[in-house]
C-alpha angles and dihedrals in degrees: 000000000000116000127185127187127197096218139189108190090202091061117087095209090051091050091047092050093049090049090049090055094044092047087057089056095256119137104202124194104251118220113188092209095190087064098031100040117203115241120242087255090055090049092050090051091047091051091051093045091050090048090226138122114254092253089059092061095049136093097235092177091058111115091232090061091065095038089060092050091240121161136192086249095062115115120255095255092055091049094045090051089051091052092049090053096038110031090180083080093064113102111240145265110016119182125198124199138143093009090303137098137206138184111235097230098144097017092230091065089079091065088073091071098046 
């Protein structure tokens, strides 16, 4: 099984999720999404795979969210574009496996897709 994690090593939940996977014996591909920013197309696919609205995969308390004048009422395309330009707005971590995706908040949530 192929597993990928969009990871931010500075985030405790991201580190916990990665450790959870590794403790199970999984060796996920690690994508440091702040350095290797997902394209808007990848973000659309991620939104659809998660089965969420764009706002539900965003860090709305992140300072940059307010600086950009974003709101919870913005349409998905506006929010996806903001995430593509400002990856710090992407909720973390996101794990992909078996054609599914899950946000690791809490980290154990990703076990549902394995």
